[in-house]
C-alpha positions as CSV (number, residue, x, y, z in Angstrom):
1,M,-27.8,46.1,-17.5
2,A,-31.3,45.6,-16.3
3,H,-32.7,45.3,-19.8
4,N,-29.9,43.0,-20.8
5,L,-30.2,41.0,-17.6
6,E,-34.0,40.1,-18.1
7,Q,-33.0,39.1,-22.0
8,I,-30.3,36.8,-20.6
9,L,-32.8,35.1,-17.9
10,V,-35.2,34.6,-20.9
11,L,-32.3,32.9,-22.9
12,I,-31.2,30.8,-19.9
13,T,-34.7,29.2,-19.4
14,A,-35.4,28.9,-23.2
15,D,-36.6,25.7,-24.6
16,K,-34.0,25.4,-27.3
17,K,-30.4,24.3,-25.9
18,L,-28.8,26.7,-28.3
19,D,-30.6,29.6,-26.5
20,R,-29.7,28.5,-23.2
21,D,-26.0,28.0,-24.1
22,R,-25.9,31.6,-25.5
23,G,-27.6,32.9,-22.4
24,L,-25.3,31.1,-20.2
25,G,-22.3,32.4,-22.4
26,E,-23.8,36.4,-22.0
27,L,-24.2,35.9,-18.2
28,N,-20.7,34.5,-17.9
29,R,-19.4,37.7,-19.6
30,K,-21.5,40.2,-17.7
31,I,-21.5,38.7,-14.2
32,N,-17.8,39.9,-13.0
33,N,-18.8,43.6,-13.9
34,A,-22.3,43.5,-12.5
35,E,-23.5,45.8,-9.6
36,P,-24.4,44.2,-6.0
37,H,-28.1,44.9,-6.7
38,E,-28.1,43.5,-10.1
39,M,-26.4,40.2,-8.6
40,Q,-29.1,40.2,-6.1
41,A,-31.6,40.2,-8.8
42,V,-30.1,37.3,-10.8
43,E,-30.0,35.2,-7.3
44,T,-33.8,36.0,-6.9
45,A,-34.9,35.3,-10.3
46,L,-33.0,32.1,-10.4
47,T,-34.4,31.0,-6.9
48,R,-37.8,31.5,-8.2
49,F,-37.0,29.4,-11.4
50,L,-35.9,26.6,-9.1
51,Q,-38.9,26.8,-6.7
52,D,-41.3,26.6,-9.4
53,S,-42.4,22.9,-9.5
54,T,-44.5,23.3,-12.6
55,A,-41.6,24.9,-14.7
56,S,-40.2,22.8,-17.5
57,W,-37.0,20.8,-17.3
58,E,-35.3,23.1,-19.6
59,T,-36.1,25.8,-16.9
60,H,-34.7,24.0,-14.0
61,Q,-31.5,22.8,-16.1
62,G,-30.7,26.5,-17.2
63,A,-31.2,27.8,-13.7
64,L,-29.1,25.2,-12.1
65,L,-26.2,25.9,-14.9
66,A,-26.7,29.7,-14.2
67,A,-26.5,29.4,-10.5
68,K,-23.3,27.4,-10.8
69,L,-21.9,30.4,-13.0
70,V,-23.1,32.8,-10.3
71,L,-21.6,30.9,-7.5
72,G,-18.0,31.3,-9.3
73,S,-17.9,35.2,-8.8
74,N,-17.2,37.1,-5.9
75,L,-20.5,38.8,-5.4
76,S,-22.7,36.1,-4.7
77,S,-24.3,35.6,-1.3
78,D,-24.0,33.1,1.3
79,H,-27.7,32.9,1.7
80,F,-27.9,32.1,-1.9
81,A,-25.1,29.4,-1.6
82,A,-27.3,27.9,1.4
83,E,-30.5,28.0,-0.6
84,L,-29.0,26.2,-3.7
85,R,-27.7,23.3,-1.7
86,L,-31.3,22.3,-1.0
87,H,-32.6,23.0,-4.5
88,A,-29.5,21.0,-6.0
89,L,-30.3,18.1,-3.7
90,H,-34.1,18.1,-4.6
91,Q,-33.3,18.1,-8.4
92,L,-31.1,15.1,-8.1
93,N,-34.4,13.1,-8.1
94,N,-35.6,14.9,-11.2
95,N,-37.0,12.6,-13.9
96,E,-34.7,14.3,-16.7
97,A,-31.1,13.1,-16.7
98,R,-29.8,16.5,-17.9
99,V,-31.3,18.3,-14.9
100,R,-29.7,15.7,-12.5
101,L,-26.3,16.0,-14.0
102,A,-26.7,19.8,-13.7
103,A,-27.8,19.5,-10.0
104,G,-24.6,17.4,-9.5
105,E,-22.4,20.0,-11.0
106,L,-24.0,22.4,-8.7
107,L,-23.3,20.7,-5.7
108,G,-19.5,20.4,-6.8
109,A,-19.3,24.0,-7.2
110,L,-20.8,24.5,-3.7
111,C,-18.1,22.4,-2.3
112,K,-15.7,24.5,-4.2
113,R,-16.8,27.7,-2.9
114,C,-18.1,26.7,0.8
115,G,-15.8,23.7,1.4
116,P,-16.3,20.1,2.5
117,E,-18.9,21.2,4.6
118,V,-21.3,21.0,2.1
119,Y,-20.4,17.3,1.3
120,E,-20.6,16.6,5.1
121,S,-24.3,17.9,5.0
122,S,-25.3,15.9,2.1
123,K,-23.2,12.7,2.1
124,D,-25.9,10.6,3.5
125,I,-28.1,11.7,0.7
126,I,-25.8,11.4,-2.3
127,L,-24.3,7.9,-1.1
128,E,-27.7,6.6,-0.2
129,G,-28.7,7.5,-3.9
130,V,-25.8,5.7,-5.3
131,R,-26.4,2.6,-2.9
132,C,-30.0,2.4,-3.9
133,N,-29.6,2.4,-7.7
134,L,-26.9,-0.1,-7.7
135,E,-29.5,-2.8,-7.9
136,R,-32.5,-2.7,-10.4
137,A,-36.0,-2.9,-8.8
138,P,-38.0,-6.0,-9.7
139,L,-39.5,-5.9,-13.2
140,N,-42.9,-6.2,-12.0
141,E,-42.5,-2.7,-9.9
142,A,-41.5,-1.0,-13.1
143,S,-44.1,0.8,-15.5
144,L,-46.0,-1.1,-18.1
145,E,-44.2,0.5,-21.0
146,E,-41.0,-0.3,-19.4
147,Q,-41.9,-3.9,-18.8
148,N,-42.9,-4.3,-22.4
149,Q,-39.6,-2.9,-23.8
150,V,-37.7,-5.2,-21.3
151,H,-39.4,-8.2,-22.3
152,A,-39.2,-7.6,-26.1
153,L,-35.3,-6.8,-26.1
154,T,-34.6,-9.9,-24.0
155,E,-36.6,-12.1,-26.3
156,K,-34.9,-10.8,-29.3
157,L,-31.8,-11.4,-27.6
158,A,-32.8,-14.9,-26.4
159,R,-33.5,-15.7,-30.2
160,S,-30.1,-14.5,-31.3
161,Q,-28.2,-16.4,-28.8
162,K,-30.2,-19.7,-28.9
163,D,-27.7,-21.6,-31.0
164,E,-24.6,-19.3,-30.5
165,G,-23.5,-20.7,-27.0
166,G,-22.7,-17.3,-26.1
167,A,-23.9,-15.0,-23.0
168,S,-27.7,-15.4,-22.2
169,A,-30.0,-12.7,-23.0
170,E,-30.4,-11.8,-19.3
171,Q,-26.8,-11.2,-19.2
172,I,-26.5,-9.3,-22.3
173,F,-29.4,-7.0,-21.3
174,H,-28.0,-6.2,-17.9
175,D,-24.7,-5.6,-19.4
176,T,-25.9,-3.2,-22.1
177,A,-29.1,-1.7,-20.8
178,G,-29.4,1.8,-18.9
179,W,-29.1,1.5,-15.2
180,K,-31.9,3.6,-13.6
181,N,-30.3,7.1,-11.9
182,L,-27.2,5.4,-10.8
183,E,-24.9,7.2,-13.6
184,T,-26.2,10.6,-12.4
185,W,-25.8,9.9,-8.8
186,M,-21.9,8.7,-9.5
187,R,-21.4,11.8,-11.5
188,C,-22.8,13.9,-8.6
189,L,-20.3,12.2,-6.3
190,Q,-17.6,13.0,-8.8
191,S,-18.4,16.6,-9.1
192,V,-18.3,16.8,-5.2
193,I,-15.0,15.2,-5.0
194,E,-13.5,17.5,-7.7
195,G,-15.2,20.5,-5.8
196,C,-13.6,19.7,-2.4
197,G,-10.2,18.9,-3.9
198,Q,-7.6,17.9,-1.5
199,Y,-9.9,18.8,1.5
200,F,-11.9,15.6,0.4
201,L,-9.0,13.2,1.7
202,P,-10.0,12.9,5.2
203,H,-13.5,11.7,3.9
204,V,-11.8,8.7,2.1
205,T,-13.2,6.0,4.4
206,Q,-13.4,2.4,3.7
207,D,-17.1,2.5,3.6
208,L,-16.9,4.9,0.6
209,L,-14.2,2.9,-1.1
210,D,-16.4,-0.3,-0.7
211,L,-19.5,1.7,-2.4
212,V,-17.2,2.9,-5.5
213,F,-15.6,-0.3,-5.8
214,Q,-19.0,-2.0,-5.8
215,A,-19.7,0.0,-8.8
216,L,-16.1,-1.0,-10.5
217,T,-17.4,-4.8,-10.4
218,H,-20.9,-4.2,-11.3
219,T,-22.6,-6.3,-14.3
220,N,-23.5,-3.2,-16.3
221,R,-20.8,-1.8,-18.5
222,F,-22.0,1.9,-18.1
223,V,-22.0,1.7,-14.3
224,R,-18.3,0.5,-14.5
225,E,-17.3,3.2,-16.9
226,T,-18.8,5.9,-14.5
227,G,-17.2,4.2,-11.4
228,Y,-13.6,4.4,-13.1
229,Y,-14.0,8.1,-13.8
230,V,-15.2,8.5,-10.0
231,C,-12.2,6.6,-9.0
232,G,-9.8,8.5,-11.1
233,T,-11.4,11.7,-9.7
234,L,-10.7,10.4,-6.1
235,V,-7.2,9.5,-6.6
236,S,-6.5,12.9,-8.1
237,C,-7.3,14.4,-4.8
238,S,-3.8,13.8,-3.7
239,T,-2.2,15.7,-6.4
240,M,-4.2,18.7,-6.2
241,E,-2.8,22.1,-4.4
242,G,-2.6,21.8,-0.8
243,A,-2.6,17.8,-0.6
244,E,1.1,17.9,0.2
245,D,0.2,18.8,3.6
246,H,-1.5,15.6,4.1
247,M,1.4,13.7,3.0
248,E,4.5,15.4,4.5
249,S,5.4,14.8,8.2
250,D,7.0,17.6,10.5
251,D,10.4,17.3,9.0
252,G,9.1,17.4,5.4
253,I,9.5,13.7,4.7
254,M,6.9,12.0,2.3
255,T,4.8,9.4,4.4
256,D,2.0,7.1,3.9
257,D,-0.4,8.8,5.8
258,N,-2.3,9.9,2.7
259,E,-5.7,8.2,2.5
260,I,-4.9,7.1,-1.2
261,L,-1.7,5.8,-0.7
262,Q,-3.0,3.8,2.4
263,H,-5.7,2.0,0.1
264,G,-3.1,1.6,-2.9
265,E,-3.4,-2.2,-3.1
266,Q,-7.2,-2.0,-3.4
267,F,-7.1,0.6,-6.0
268,A,-4.4,-1.2,-7.9
269,R,-6.3,-4.5,-7.8
270,H,-9.5,-3.0,-9.1
271,L,-7.7,-0.8,-11.7
272,A,-6.1,-4.0,-13.1
273,E,-9.5,-5.4,-13.6
274,G,-10.6,-2.4,-15.3
275,L,-7.5,-2.3,-17.7
276,A,-8.6,-5.8,-18.7
277,D,-12.2,-5.2,-19.1
278,N,-14.0,-6.7,-22.3
279,W,-15.7,-3.4,-23.2
280,S,-13.3,-0.6,-24.6
281,Q,-15.3,2.1,-22.9
282,V,-14.6,0.6,-19.5
283,R,-11.0,0.0,-20.5
284,L,-10.5,3.6,-21.3
285,A,-12.0,4.9,-18.2
286,A,-9.9,2.6,-16.3
287,S,-6.9,3.9,-18.0
288,V,-7.6,7.3,-17.3
289,A,-7.9,6.4,-13.4
290,T,-4.6,4.3,-13.8
291,R,-2.7,7.2,-15.0
292,K,-4.1,9.6,-12.4
293,F,-3.3,6.9,-9.7
294,L,0.3,6.2,-10.8
295,L,1.1,9.9,-11.3
296,A,-0.3,10.7,-7.9
297,L,2.4,8.7,-6.2
298,P,5.3,10.6,-5.0
299,D,7.9,8.8,-6.8
300,G,9.2,5.9,-8.8
301,E,9.9,4.0,-5.5
302,A,6.0,4.2,-4.2
303,R,5.0,2.9,-7.8
304,E,7.0,-0.1,-7.5
305,R,4.5,-1.7,-5.0
306,F,1.8,-1.8,-7.9
307,N,4.2,-2.3,-11.1
308,A,3.7,-6.1,-10.9
309,I,-0.1,-5.9,-11.3
310,L,-0.4,-2.8,-13.5
311,L,2.7,-2.8,-15.8
312,P,1.8,-5.6,-18.1
313,R,-1.8,-4.4,-18.4
314,M,-0.6,-1.0,-19.3
315,C,1.9,-2.6,-21.7
316,L,-0.6,-4.4,-23.5
317,N,-3.2,-1.8,-23.9
318,R,-0.6,0.0,-26.0
319,Y,-1.6,-2.4,-28.8
320,Y,-5.3,-2.5,-28.2
321,V,-7.5,-2.2,-31.3
322,A,-9.7,0.7,-30.0
323,E,-7.6,3.8,-31.1
324,G,-8.5,5.8,-27.8
325,V,-7.3,3.0,-25.4
326,R,-4.2,2.5,-27.6
327,I,-3.1,6.3,-28.0
328,Y,-4.1,7.2,-24.3
329,S,-2.1,4.1,-23.1
330,Q,1.0,4.9,-25.0
331,E,0.8,8.4,-23.7
332,T,0.5,7.0,-20.2
333,W,3.4,4.5,-20.7
334,R,5.8,7.5,-21.6
335,A,4.5,9.6,-18.9
336,V,4.9,6.8,-16.0
337,T,8.2,5.0,-17.2
338,G,9.8,7.7,-19.1
339,T,12.9,6.2,-20.9
340,Q,13.0,3.2,-18.3
341,G,10.1,1.4,-20.2
342,K,12.3,-1.4,-21.5
343,R,14.2,-1.8,-18.2
344,M,10.8,-1.9,-16.3
345,V,9.5,-4.7,-18.6
346,E,12.7,-6.8,-18.3
347,E,12.3,-6.5,-14.4
348,Y,8.9,-7.7,-14.2
349,I,9.4,-10.1,-17.3
350,C,7.6,-13.0,-15.2
351,D,4.5,-11.0,-14.6
352,V,4.4,-9.5,-18.0
353,V,4.7,-13.1,-19.8
354,Q,2.4,-14.7,-17.5
355,Y,-0.5,-11.9,-18.3
356,Y,0.3,-12.0,-22.1
357,V,-0.1,-15.8,-22.2
358,A,-3.3,-15.5,-20.3
359,Q,-4.7,-12.7,-22.8
360,T,-4.1,-15.0,-25.7
361,E,-6.9,-17.0,-24.3
362,A,-9.3,-14.1,-23.8
363,D,-12.9,-14.1,-25.4
364,N,-12.5,-10.8,-27.0
365,H,-10.6,-11.2,-30.3
366,A,-9.1,-7.8,-29.9
367,V,-7.5,-8.6,-26.7
368,R,-5.9,-11.8,-28.2
369,E,-4.5,-9.9,-31.3
370,A,-2.9,-7.3,-28.9
371,A,-1.5,-10.1,-27.0
372,C,0.1,-11.6,-30.0
373,A,1.4,-8.1,-31.0
374,C,3.1,-7.6,-27.4
375,I,4.8,-11.1,-27.6
376,A,6.0,-10.3,-30.8
377,E,7.7,-7.1,-29.3
378,L,9.0,-9.0,-26.6
379,G,11.0,-11.2,-29.0
380,S,12.3,-8.0,-30.9
381,K,12.9,-5.4,-28.3
382,I,13.9,-6.9,-24.9
383,D,17.2,-8.6,-24.2
384,S,17.3,-12.1,-25.5
385,D,18.8,-13.3,-22.3
386,V,15.7,-12.1,-20.4
387,V,13.1,-13.6,-22.7
388,R,14.9,-16.9,-23.5
389,P,13.6,-18.7,-20.5
390,Y,10.1,-17.9,-21.6
391,V,10.3,-18.8,-25.4
392,N,8.7,-22.1,-25.0
393,V,5.6,-21.0,-23.1
394,L,5.1,-18.0,-25.5
395,L,5.6,-20.1,-28.6
396,K,3.1,-22.4,-27.3
397,A,0.6,-19.8,-26.9
398,L,1.1,-18.5,-30.2
399,L,0.8,-21.8,-31.8
400,V,-2.7,-21.7,-30.4
401,C,-3.5,-18.1,-31.7
402,F,-2.3,-19.3,-35.1
403,K,-5.2,-21.6,-35.3
404,D,-7.6,-18.7,-34.2
405,D,-11.0,-18.5,-35.9
406,S,-10.4,-14.6,-36.3
407,W,-8.0,-13.6,-39.1
408,P,-6.4,-10.5,-37.4
409,V,-5.5,-12.9,-34.5
410,R,-4.0,-15.4,-36.9
411,D,-2.1,-12.6,-38.6
412,A,-0.6,-11.1,-35.4
413,A,0.4,-14.6,-34.2
414,C,2.0,-15.4,-37.5
415,I,4.1,-12.3,-37.4
416,A,4.7,-12.8,-33.9
417,C,6.0,-16.5,-34.4
418,G,8.4,-15.2,-37.1
419,N,10.0,-12.5,-34.9
420,F,10.7,-15.3,-32.5
421,V,11.9,-17.7,-34.8
422,L,14.6,-15.3,-36.2
423,C,15.4,-14.1,-32.3
424,F,15.4,-17.6,-30.9
425,P,16.3,-20.0,-33.8
426,D,17.4,-22.8,-31.4
427,E,14.5,-22.5,-29.0
428,A,12.1,-22.3,-31.8
429,R,13.4,-25.2,-33.8
430,P,11.2,-27.9,-32.1
431,S,8.3,-26.0,-33.1
432,M,9.0,-25.7,-36.8
433,E,7.3,-28.8,-37.8
434,A,3.9,-27.5,-36.3
435,L,4.7,-24.0,-37.9
436,Y,5.6,-24.6,-41.4
437,P,2.0,-25.8,-42.3
438,L,0.4,-22.6,-40.3
439,F,2.9,-20.4,-42.1
440,F,1.9,-21.8,-45.7
441,A,-2.0,-21.8,-44.8
442,N,-1.6,-18.0,-44.1
443,L,0.4,-17.5,-47.3
444,A,-2.7,-18.9,-49.2
445,D,-5.1,-16.9,-46.8
446,F,-8.1,-14.9,-48.5
447,I,-7.3,-11.8,-46.7
448,P,-4.4,-9.8,-48.4
449,S,-2.8,-8.7,-45.3
450,V,-2.6,-12.0,-43.8
451,R,-0.7,-13.4,-47.0
452,Q,1.7,-10.3,-46.6
453,G,2.2,-11.1,-43.0
454,S,3.1,-14.6,-43.7
455,A,5.5,-13.6,-46.4
456,V,7.4,-11.1,-43.7
457,A,7.3,-14.1,-41.2
458,L,8.6,-16.7,-43.7
459,A,11.5,-14.5,-44.6
460,N,12.4,-14.0,-41.0
461,V,12.7,-17.9,-41.1
462,A,14.8,-18.0,-44.0
463,K,17.1,-15.7,-42.3
464,A,17.2,-17.8,-38.9
465,Y,17.8,-21.1,-40.5
466,G,19.7,-20.5,-43.9
467,D,19.9,-23.0,-46.7
468,E,17.6,-25.7,-45.1
469,A,14.6,-23.1,-44.9
470,I,15.6,-21.5,-48.1
471,A,15.4,-24.5,-50.3
472,N,11.9,-25.4,-48.7
473,L,10.6,-22.1,-49.3
474,F,11.8,-21.5,-53.1
475,S,10.1,-25.2,-53.5
476,K,6.7,-23.8,-52.1
477,I,6.9,-20.6,-54.2
478,Q,7.4,-22.7,-57.5
479,E,4.3,-24.8,-56.5
480,G,2.3,-22.0,-55.6
481,I,3.0,-20.0,-58.9
482,A,2.6,-23.4,-61.0
483,G,-0.7,-24.1,-59.3
484,L,-2.2,-21.0,-60.9
485,E,-2.8,-23.6,-63.8
486,N,-5.5,-25.1,-61.5
487,Q,-7.3,-21.7,-61.1
488,P,-11.0,-22.3,-62.3
489,N,-12.7,-19.9,-64.7
490,T,-15.9,-19.8,-62.0
491,T,-15.4,-20.1,-58.3
492,E,-17.4,-21.4,-55.3
493,K,-20.2,-19.3,-53.6
494,Y,-18.8,-16.1,-51.8
495,S,-15.5,-16.4,-53.6
496,E,-16.1,-13.4,-55.8
497,F,-15.3,-10.7,-53.8
498,D,-12.9,-7.7,-53.7
499,S,-10.0,-9.1,-52.1
500,V,-8.4,-5.9,-51.7
501,P,-6.7,-4.5,-48.4
502,A,-9.2,-2.9,-46.4
503,Q,-9.5,-2.5,-42.5
504,F,-11.8,-5.6,-41.8
505,G,-11.6,-7.4,-45.5
506,V,-15.3,-6.8,-45.9
507,V,-16.7,-9.9,-48.1
508,K,-18.5,-8.5,-51.0
509,R,-20.8,-9.4,-53.8
510,L,-22.4,-12.7,-53.4
511,R,-22.2,-12.7,-49.6
512,D,-23.2,-9.2,-48.9
513,N,-26.4,-9.9,-50.9
514,D,-27.2,-13.6,-49.5
515,M,-30.8,-13.0,-47.9
516,E,-30.3,-16.2,-46.0
517,L,-27.1,-14.8,-44.3
518,H,-28.5,-11.5,-43.2
519,S,-32.2,-11.8,-42.7
520,D,-33.8,-12.1,-39.3
521,K,-30.5,-11.7,-37.4
522,Q,-29.6,-9.8,-34.5
523,M,-27.7,-6.7,-34.9
524,Y,-24.7,-5.5,-33.1
525,S,-23.0,-2.2,-32.6
526,C,-19.3,-2.2,-33.2
527,G,-17.3,-3.9,-30.7
528,S,-20.6,-4.0,-28.4
529,L,-21.8,-7.6,-28.0
530,A,-19.2,-9.3,-29.7
531,P,-16.6,-9.2,-27.0
532,K,-18.9,-11.0,-24.6
533,M,-19.1,-13.9,-26.9
534,G,-16.8,-16.9,-26.9
535,R,-13.8,-17.4,-29.0
536,G,-16.1,-19.5,-31.3
537,S,-19.1,-17.3,-31.5
538,K,-20.6,-15.5,-34.3
539,G,-21.7,-11.9,-34.5
540,G,-20.6,-8.4,-34.5
541,C,-20.1,-6.0,-37.3
542,M,-16.5,-7.0,-37.7
543,D,-16.8,-10.5,-39.3
544,H,-13.3,-11.9,-38.8
545,Q,-14.6,-15.5,-38.7
546,F,-15.7,-15.7,-42.4
547,K,-13.7,-18.6,-44.0
548,K,-13.6,-20.2,-47.5
549,P,-11.1,-22.6,-49.2
550,S,-8.0,-21.1,-50.4
551,E,-7.9,-20.6,-54.4
552,P,-4.8,-21.3,-56.5
553,W,-4.6,-17.4,-57.5
554,E,-4.3,-16.6,-53.7
555,F,-1.6,-18.7,-53.0
556,C,0.2,-17.6,-56.1
557,D,-0.3,-14.2,-54.8
558,G,1.2,-15.0,-51.6
559,C,4.2,-16.6,-53.0
560,V,5.0,-13.5,-55.1
561,Q,5.0,-11.3,-52.0
562,L,7.1,-14.1,-50.4
563,L,9.5,-13.7,-53.3
564,A,9.7,-10.1,-52.8
565,E,10.7,-10.4,-49.1
566,L,13.4,-13.0,-49.9
567,S,14.8,-10.8,-52.5
568,S,16.1,-8.6,-49.7
569,Q,18.9,-11.3,-48.8
570,Q,21.7,-10.5,-51.2
571,D,22.8,-14.1,-51.5
572,L,19.5,-15.0,-52.9
573,A,19.5,-12.7,-55.9
574,A,20.2,-15.3,-58.6
575,Q,17.5,-17.6,-57.1
576,V,14.8,-14.9,-57.1
577,A,15.8,-14.3,-60.7
578,T,15.3,-17.6,-61.9
579,I,11.5,-17.5,-60.7
580,L,10.7,-14.2,-62.4
581,P,9.9,-15.9,-65.9
582,A,7.4,-18.2,-63.8
583,V,5.8,-15.1,-62.3
584,A,5.6,-13.4,-65.6
585,N,3.8,-16.3,-67.0
586,A,1.3,-16.4,-64.2
587,T,0.4,-12.6,-65.2
588,R,-0.7,-13.8,-68.6
589,K,-3.6,-16.1,-67.0
590,Q,-6.4,-13.9,-66.9
591,H,-9.2,-16.4,-67.2
592,Y,-10.6,-15.6,-63.5
593,A,-12.1,-12.6,-62.1
594,Q,-9.6,-11.8,-59.6
595,Y,-6.6,-11.7,-61.7
596,V,-6.3,-7.9,-61.2
597,V,-5.5,-8.6,-57.6
598,L,-2.7,-10.6,-58.5
599,L,-1.5,-8.0,-61.2
600,E,-1.7,-5.3,-58.4
601,T,0.7,-7.6,-56.3
602,V,3.2,-8.1,-59.1
603,C,3.4,-4.3,-60.0
604,K,3.9,-3.6,-56.3
605,S,6.6,-6.3,-55.7
606,L,8.4,-5.5,-59.1
607,P,10.3,-2.5,-58.3
608,V,11.3,-3.9,-54.6
609,I,12.8,-7.1,-56.4
610,A,14.6,-5.1,-59.0
611,K,16.2,-2.9,-56.5
612,N,17.2,-5.9,-54.3
613,I,18.6,-8.3,-56.7
614,G,20.2,-5.5,-58.9
615,K,20.2,-4.7,-62.5
616,R,22.6,-7.6,-63.5
617,H,19.9,-10.1,-62.5
618,F,16.8,-8.2,-63.2
619,K,17.3,-6.8,-66.7
620,P,17.2,-10.2,-68.6
621,N,13.5,-10.5,-67.1
622,L,12.1,-6.8,-67.5
623,E,10.6,-7.4,-71.1
624,N,8.5,-10.4,-69.8
625,F,6.3,-8.1,-67.5
626,F,5.7,-5.2,-70.1
627,D,2.4,-6.7,-71.2
628,A,1.2,-7.2,-67.7
629,I,2.3,-3.6,-66.5
630,F,0.7,-1.8,-69.5
631,H,-2.5,-4.2,-69.2
632,A,-2.6,-3.2,-65.4
633,L,-2.2,0.7,-66.4
634,S,-5.3,0.8,-68.4
635,C,-7.1,-1.3,-66.0
636,D,-10.6,-0.4,-64.8
637,N,-9.8,-1.4,-61.5
638,A,-8.2,1.8,-59.8
639,L,-6.0,-0.1,-57.3
640,C,-4.5,-2.2,-60.0
641,S,-4.0,1.0,-62.4
642,S,-2.3,3.1,-59.4
643,A,0.0,0.1,-58.7
644,A,1.1,0.0,-62.5
645,S,1.6,3.5,-62.7
646,L,3.7,3.7,-59.7
647,C,5.7,0.5,-60.9
648,L,6.5,2.3,-64.2
649,L,7.8,5.3,-62.4
650,E,9.9,3.5,-59.8
651,L,11.6,1.3,-62.5
652,G,12.3,4.4,-64.5
653,Q,14.0,5.9,-61.6
654,F,16.0,2.6,-61.0
655,L,17.1,1.9,-64.6
656,G,16.9,5.4,-65.9
657,P,14.0,6.8,-67.8
658,N,15.6,6.8,-71.2
659,I,16.9,3.4,-70.8
660,L,13.1,2.2,-69.8
661,K,11.8,4.1,-72.7
662,G,14.3,2.3,-75.1
663,R,13.4,-1.1,-73.7
664,V,9.6,-0.4,-73.9
665,E,10.0,0.8,-77.6
666,N,12.2,-2.1,-78.6
667,Y,9.6,-4.5,-77.2
668,N,6.2,-2.7,-78.2
669,P,6.3,0.7,-79.8
670,S,2.7,1.1,-79.1
671,Y,3.4,1.2,-75.2
672,V,5.8,4.4,-75.6
673,D,2.8,6.9,-75.7
674,K,1.3,5.4,-72.5
675,L,4.6,5.5,-70.7
676,L,5.2,9.1,-71.7
677,A,1.7,10.0,-70.7
678,N,2.3,8.2,-67.1
679,Q,5.4,10.2,-66.7
680,C,3.8,13.4,-67.5
681,A,0.8,12.6,-65.0
682,A,3.2,11.8,-62.1
683,P,3.0,14.3,-59.2
684,Y,6.7,14.5,-58.8
């Protein structure tokens, strides 16, 4: 053991992290079987490492983490624990952040072993460390290197914001730059709270809460994020083992004597702010704290005090664009509401509607998009009588979002309006005069998913208003398909792009290589500075605000998708069939670069239309599409070729393989080999 112990100590203090991690793993495996004299040797060595002021930060970090492991064993001495408290407090001021984090974790381990007395003796130092780091020192007190870095960054930000009308350079700097040692002091406080567990509850004072809440409202997002994690740990104290002793009276009845419950309104108010923060990381940290807070409450009756403020925000975050926030919020919703989510939304419908409408005006385009999706959910899932009094105000908010600069917001608003028209046709009728031009504008949008969303929404309009809407829609479809005659051979600047479904519809070709557009511009990380800019601002890696005039082929493409959606209504089968020859004729126009996109849409829509309108209406039009389908099958565009392949397979299943083969052979025998080869290559 002695020889192995010496090797382990060398690894623990090595320069490489991989060696230090391996040494800690070896120590963890051997420590519980060590003899008392061996443990004493380990403690002596670790104390020596921590006392050596000339040692590297790697040595100090390894020693602190090893000391944390030793404290977890039953053989560590009380004298060693007392010495570690002083070393940990000293290392909290180390220049290396990783050492400070390890020192904070060690203090937490000391609290777990020795109890809240460790916090009581260190409280003033920890809280003063947080308090002193909440504000930056004047720039003239910083080092020359730091001053130069700050000046360079703020000047760059100032140039990028000069004509944007967004946040000032100083605001952006304070929101995004690191913030001295505050994060590590906050993490230290979090570790201490975790170590004390339920015994920390008596120390939850208003002074402590004021300090934590000051971090939650800080201008810097990293500070807010860490503050919410501390807040989550704080509220978890009441759910730890033994915490029930603080919450029950002598007769076993739950009381409000718990310190967390006593300050519940303050927690809820600050959690609500975090759930609506512009930054996704802060929003996630607040979501974590919110779940812990609500699950820490004894029952549903106790949660009712906070439902009005927290429920709408939790509900909206289920549709937030950031996947981590969205998935975590969905899990929280299930954990908190169980099977009563729908009922609870109906109970607090006034608060929910008020919050959703407010969020449609948020600066962050992701929030506006989520708000539109949530409003759509109200129309389709919540009892109509509950939502009906708010239809007008919700439609008014959606109409504003329908004209948004960000295409994902326009798309979400379009789908939401379609849902509301279908669910509340009488209430929505006065808005149709304003809605029709917006629906049709989206139907011709240069983003494929926006055209698809408009087609779905207009199909709902047809279901809601019947003949009066259907006549208008078929007239527009005929106009859009016939308008392809006006498609020019060459297009305007930035129109030559791959208009295929993509997460953010990234514009290609000319625009990607436009030197004027991309030279000497400020770069932004994904979702970083863009949320801080106004609704009409530019920037961010997700350029949702790029616009160009719609082209005839795009309108034609949207009309084909609308025709496919309308074909699902059985009484429209004959009318849909009368449009199919015009669609087939449109596929023969291949004089423009993007014709493969229209071919892809036709190949995807044709099997859907065939199954919806039935064989009797579809068969007379089948041969009209063979040239287009087989041309697409051998096309260099992978998406177009794949769509044609699936189209033939689905038509074969619908009509019968032999029938399709016979019709193809009768039309053009040279296509038969391609048809058979496609069938053989099918994965099923």
